[in-house]
C-alpha positions as CSV (number, residue, x, y, z in Angstrom):
1,M,167.2,175.6,120.8
2,F,166.7,178.3,123.4
3,M,164.7,180.4,121.0
4,F,162.5,177.4,120.2
5,L,161.7,176.8,123.9
6,G,161.0,180.5,124.3
7,I,158.5,180.5,121.4
8,I,156.7,177.5,123.0
9,G,156.6,179.3,126.3
10,F,155.2,182.4,124.7
11,L,152.5,180.4,122.9
12,L,151.5,178.6,126.2
13,F,151.3,182.0,127.9
14,L,148.9,183.3,125.3
15,V,146.8,180.2,125.4
16,F,146.4,180.0,129.1
17,L,145.9,183.8,129.4
18,V,143.0,183.6,127.0
19,K,141.6,180.5,128.8
20,G,141.8,182.2,132.2
21,I,139.9,185.3,130.9
22,I,137.2,183.0,129.5
23,S,137.0,181.2,132.8
24,L,136.4,184.5,134.6
25,F,133.5,185.4,132.3
26,K,132.0,181.9,132.9
27,R,132.6,182.3,136.6
28,K,134.8,179.3,136.8
29,K,138.1,178.9,138.7
30,A,140.7,180.6,136.6
31,K,143.6,180.7,139.1
32,R,145.3,177.6,137.7
33,D,145.2,179.0,134.1
34,F,146.7,182.3,135.2
35,L,149.5,180.5,137.1
36,I,150.3,178.4,134.0
37,A,150.3,181.6,131.9
38,V,152.6,183.4,134.2
39,A,155.0,180.4,134.4
40,S,155.0,180.2,130.6
41,F,155.8,183.9,130.3
42,I,158.7,183.5,132.7
43,V,160.0,180.6,130.6
44,F,159.7,182.8,127.5
45,V,161.7,185.6,129.0
46,V,164.4,183.3,130.3
47,M,164.9,181.6,127.0
48,A,165.0,184.9,125.1
49,T,167.7,186.2,127.5
50,V,169.8,183.1,127.2
51,D,169.6,183.0,123.4
52,G,170.6,186.7,123.2
53,V,173.7,185.9,125.3
54,K,174.7,182.9,123.2
55,N,174.0,184.5,119.8
56,P,174.7,188.2,119.9
57,P,173.2,190.5,117.2
58,E,175.0,190.6,113.8
59,D,175.7,194.3,114.1
60,Q,177.5,193.8,117.3
61,V,179.6,190.9,115.8
62,A,180.4,193.1,112.7
63,D,181.5,196.0,114.9
64,E,183.8,193.6,116.9
65,T,185.2,192.2,113.7
66,K,185.9,195.6,112.3
67,E,187.7,196.6,115.5
68,E,189.9,193.4,115.3
69,I,190.8,194.1,111.7
70,K,191.7,197.7,112.5
71,E,193.9,196.6,115.4
72,K,195.7,194.1,113.1
73,A,196.2,196.7,110.4
74,E,197.7,199.2,113.0
75,E,200.1,196.5,114.3
76,A,201.2,195.6,110.7
77,E,201.8,199.3,110.0
78,K,203.9,199.7,113.1
79,E,206.0,196.7,112.1
80,E,206.6,198.1,108.6
81,K,207.8,201.4,110.1
82,K,210.2,199.5,112.3
83,D,211.6,197.6,109.3
84,E,212.0,200.8,107.3
85,K,213.8,202.4,110.2
86,S,216.2,199.5,110.6
87,V,217.0,199.5,106.8
88,S,217.7,203.2,106.9
89,E,219.9,202.9,109.9
90,G,221.8,200.1,108.2
91,T,222.3,202.2,105.1
92,E,223.6,205.2,107.0
93,S,226.1,202.9,108.9
94,A,227.7,201.7,105.7
95,P,231.1,203.3,104.9
96,A,230.9,206.2,102.6
97,N,234.2,205.5,100.9
98,D,233.3,202.0,99.7
99,E,235.9,201.3,96.9
100,K,233.5,198.9,95.1
101,A,230.8,201.5,94.9
102,N,233.2,204.2,93.7
103,T,234.7,202.0,91.0
104,E,231.3,200.8,89.7
105,T,231.2,200.9,85.9
106,P,228.3,202.3,83.9
107,A,227.4,198.8,82.6
108,Q,227.2,197.6,86.2
109,T,225.0,200.5,87.1
110,Q,222.7,199.8,84.2
111,T,222.5,196.1,85.2
112,A,221.5,197.0,88.8
113,A,218.5,199.0,87.5
114,P,215.1,197.5,88.1
115,V,214.3,194.8,85.6
116,S,210.8,196.1,85.1
117,Q,212.0,199.2,83.3
118,V,211.4,198.1,79.7
119,S,209.0,199.8,77.2
120,H,208.1,196.6,75.3
121,G,207.8,192.9,76.0
122,V,208.9,190.9,79.1
123,P,212.0,192.3,80.9
124,A,215.0,190.0,80.7
125,K,218.8,190.3,81.4
126,V,221.2,189.3,78.6
127,V,223.7,186.8,80.1
128,R,225.4,185.5,77.0
129,V,225.8,186.4,73.3
130,I,226.0,183.3,71.1
131,D,226.3,185.0,67.8
132,G,224.8,188.0,65.9
133,D,221.2,186.7,66.0
134,T,221.1,184.4,69.1
135,I,221.5,185.3,72.8
136,E,220.8,183.8,76.2
137,V,218.7,185.7,78.8
138,M,217.4,185.4,82.3
139,M,213.6,185.7,82.0
140,D,210.9,184.8,84.5
141,G,213.6,183.2,86.7
142,E,214.8,180.9,83.9
143,Q,217.7,181.0,81.5
144,K,216.4,180.9,78.0
145,E,217.9,180.9,74.5
146,I,216.5,183.6,72.2
147,R,216.6,183.4,68.4
148,M,215.8,186.9,66.9
149,L,212.8,187.0,64.5
150,L,213.1,187.9,60.8
151,I,216.9,188.4,60.6
152,D,219.9,186.3,59.8
153,T,223.6,187.1,60.4
154,P,226.6,185.3,59.0
155,E,227.7,182.2,60.8
156,T,230.5,182.0,63.3
157,K,229.7,178.8,65.2
158,H,228.0,176.5,62.8
159,P,229.2,172.9,63.1
160,N,229.2,172.3,59.3
161,K,230.2,175.8,58.0
162,P,233.4,177.9,58.3
163,V,233.3,181.4,59.8
164,E,231.5,183.6,57.3
165,K,232.4,187.1,56.2
166,F,231.1,189.8,58.7
167,G,230.0,187.0,61.2
168,P,232.6,188.1,63.9
169,E,231.6,191.7,63.4
170,A,227.9,190.9,63.9
171,S,228.7,188.9,67.1
172,Q,230.9,191.8,68.4
173,F,228.1,194.3,67.7
174,A,225.6,192.1,69.7
175,T,228.0,191.9,72.6
176,E,228.6,195.6,72.8
177,T,224.8,196.4,72.4
178,L,223.2,193.7,74.6
179,K,225.7,191.9,77.0
180,N,224.7,192.3,80.7
181,K,221.9,194.7,79.8
182,T,218.1,194.6,80.5
183,V,216.1,194.2,77.3
184,G,212.4,193.6,76.4
185,I,211.6,190.2,74.9
186,Q,208.4,190.2,72.7
187,V,207.7,186.6,71.8
188,G,206.4,185.9,68.3
189,K,203.2,184.1,67.3
190,E,205.0,180.8,67.1
191,K,206.9,180.8,70.5
192,T,209.8,178.4,69.7
193,D,211.6,176.9,66.7
194,K,212.5,173.2,66.2
195,Y,215.6,173.6,68.4
196,G,213.5,174.8,71.3
197,R,214.8,178.4,71.1
198,V,212.4,181.2,71.9
199,L,211.5,183.3,68.8
200,A,211.2,186.9,69.7
201,Y,211.8,190.6,69.0
202,V,214.5,192.0,71.2
203,W,213.8,195.6,72.4
204,V,216.5,198.0,73.5
205,G,214.6,201.0,74.8
206,D,212.1,202.0,72.0
207,K,214.0,200.3,69.2
208,T,214.5,196.6,68.3
209,Y,218.0,195.2,68.1
210,Q,217.0,193.7,64.8
211,E,216.7,197.3,63.3
212,M,220.0,198.2,64.8
213,V,222.0,195.3,63.3
214,L,220.2,195.7,59.9
215,E,221.2,199.4,59.8
216,E,224.8,198.4,60.4
217,G,224.7,196.1,57.4
218,L,225.6,193.1,59.6
219,A,222.3,191.1,59.0
220,A,219.7,190.5,56.3
221,T,215.9,189.9,56.6
222,A,215.2,186.2,56.5
223,Y,213.0,183.3,57.7
224,L,209.6,184.9,57.0
225,Y,207.5,182.1,58.4
226,N,206.6,183.4,61.9
227,D,205.5,186.8,63.1
228,L,205.7,189.4,60.3
229,T,204.5,192.3,62.4
230,M,207.6,194.4,62.1
231,L,208.8,193.3,58.6
232,D,208.2,196.7,57.0
233,Q,210.3,198.5,59.7
234,F,213.1,195.9,59.2
235,H,213.0,196.4,55.4
236,A,213.3,200.2,55.9
237,A,216.3,199.7,58.3
238,Q,217.9,197.3,55.9
239,E,217.5,199.6,52.9
240,K,219.8,202.1,54.7
241,A,222.7,199.7,54.6
242,R,221.9,198.4,51.1
243,S,221.9,202.0,49.7
244,K,225.3,202.6,51.3
245,K,226.6,199.2,50.3
246,I,228.1,198.5,53.7
247,G,228.6,195.2,55.6
248,V,227.1,192.1,53.9
249,W,225.8,194.3,51.1
250,S,229.4,195.4,50.1
251,I,230.0,192.0,48.4
252,P,227.9,191.4,45.2
253,G,225.6,188.4,45.5
254,Y,226.6,187.7,49.2
255,A,223.4,188.7,50.9
256,H,219.8,188.5,49.7
257,V,216.5,190.1,50.9
258,D,214.1,187.7,52.7
259,H,216.4,184.8,51.9
260,D,216.3,181.6,54.0
261,H,219.6,180.0,52.8
262,G,222.2,182.0,54.6
263,F,225.1,183.9,52.9
264,H,227.0,182.7,49.8
265,Y,230.5,184.0,49.8
266,N,233.0,182.3,47.5
267,E,236.5,183.7,47.1
268,E,237.8,183.9,43.6
269,P,240.4,181.1,43.1
270,K,244.0,182.4,42.9
271,A,245.7,182.0,39.5
272,V,248.3,179.3,39.7
273,A,251.3,179.6,37.3
274,V,251.3,176.6,35.0
275,P,254.8,175.7,33.6
276,A,255.1,175.7,29.9
277,A,254.8,172.2,28.3
278,K,257.9,170.8,26.8
279,P,257.7,169.8,23.1
280,T,257.2,166.1,22.8
281,Q,258.7,164.0,20.0
282,V,256.1,162.3,17.8
283,P,257.0,158.7,17.4
284,A,257.3,157.4,13.8
285,P,254.2,155.6,12.5
286,T,254.4,151.9,12.8
287,P,253.1,149.7,9.9
288,E,249.6,148.6,10.3
289,T,249.1,144.9,11.0
290,K,245.9,143.2,10.0
291,P,244.3,141.3,12.8
292,A,244.2,137.5,12.3
293,P,240.8,136.2,11.2
294,S,238.9,134.8,14.1
295,P,237.9,131.1,13.8
296,K,234.4,130.3,12.7
297,P,232.2,129.1,15.6
298,E,231.3,125.5,15.5
299,P,227.5,124.8,15.1
300,T,225.9,123.7,18.2
301,P,224.2,120.3,18.1
302,A,220.4,120.2,18.0
303,P,218.8,119.3,21.3
304,A,217.6,115.7,21.6
305,P,213.9,115.3,21.3
306,K,212.0,114.7,24.5
307,P,210.7,111.2,24.9
308,E,207.0,110.9,24.4
309,P,205.1,109.9,27.5
310,T,203.8,106.4,27.6
311,P,200.0,106.4,27.5
312,E,198.0,105.3,30.5
313,F,194.6,103.7,30.0
314,F,191.7,103.8,32.4
315,Q,188.2,102.4,31.9
316,N,186.4,105.3,33.5
317,C,186.8,108.4,35.7
318,T,186.4,106.3,38.8
319,E,189.6,104.3,38.0
320,L,191.5,107.4,36.9
321,R,190.6,109.3,40.1
322,E,192.1,106.5,42.2
323,V,195.5,107.4,40.7
324,Y,194.8,111.1,39.9
325,P,192.2,112.4,42.4
326,D,191.9,115.9,40.8
327,G,191.7,114.7,37.2
328,V,194.3,115.2,34.4
329,P,194.8,117.9,31.7
330,A,194.8,117.2,27.9
331,S,198.6,117.1,27.9
332,H,198.7,114.2,30.3
333,A,199.3,110.6,29.1
334,A,196.1,109.4,30.9
335,Y,193.8,112.0,29.2
336,Q,191.0,110.6,27.1
337,S,188.5,112.8,25.3
338,K,185.6,110.6,26.2
339,M,186.2,111.4,29.9
340,D,186.2,115.2,29.2
341,R,182.5,115.7,29.0
342,D,182.5,119.5,29.3
343,K,185.3,119.8,26.6
344,D,187.5,122.0,28.8
345,N,190.7,120.0,28.1
346,F,190.6,118.5,31.6
347,A,189.3,115.0,32.2
348,C,187.6,113.7,35.3
349,E,187.9,116.9,37.3
350,R,185.7,117.2,40.4
């Protein structure tokens, strides 16, 4: 607004200045024109000054903004140093002979390590081992059930199956290898199964748990319908146990490669001693008796003939339709061939 008024004042200054000069040349009175020009110039200067105060230059504003940001950064840095100093003072004041710290087990030390230290997948802490191929972990702030990809271990907690051979050993191996440890969870191409469990590779350092349990002969490759990225590595690990005939491979026909129907272990039935049969006396043959002749069936009487329908007589189709509106077939007592003009065995039809 001020700049607009200043521009108008400057334009008036130029107009009346030129007009005054022209009046001088024409020897007319030019005093009034010069006074208006001076007043317009004064208005222009005042408006420009006011606008400069109200709207400072952008460079000046940018400099002031930079100074404010710098001051805030310095204050934040000072607060961080204060916080670090208070934390270090609190750590130094803690008792050096803390019994809990001295009796900390290696497993606890490993659990306290930063969760981000995993070489593959998403870091997660194993909180529960369900069986040899299923665990529960804390991942992304949630507790999730993980079903390991491409392997199967003998059942220990199936609702419809008994505990299978080498099932407890597989669960114990999972507990010793994974419980309370930080692992890497690499989710497969199909994220979950029909039970809502996360399907994944479980990494312990630079090696998957699947390879570990396969090498021990406590699992077999199975369920090849998801992510087959590491199937070749799993076959190689499994072959070590098969060649040694250890674990599930020590029982012929118990485990199968890439099989989706579990393990088939049937104990041989124990031989039961059967007592010797006592000799039985053969009864003396009885004389044959001829069966009595069966009586001859009486002949059934022939069915009585059906009574013939009494004929009905009508002069024409008009009279017949009064009784039978839709006409009558050839088998009807009221049928007359003269009323069946189209010879379709139906008289007086409409």
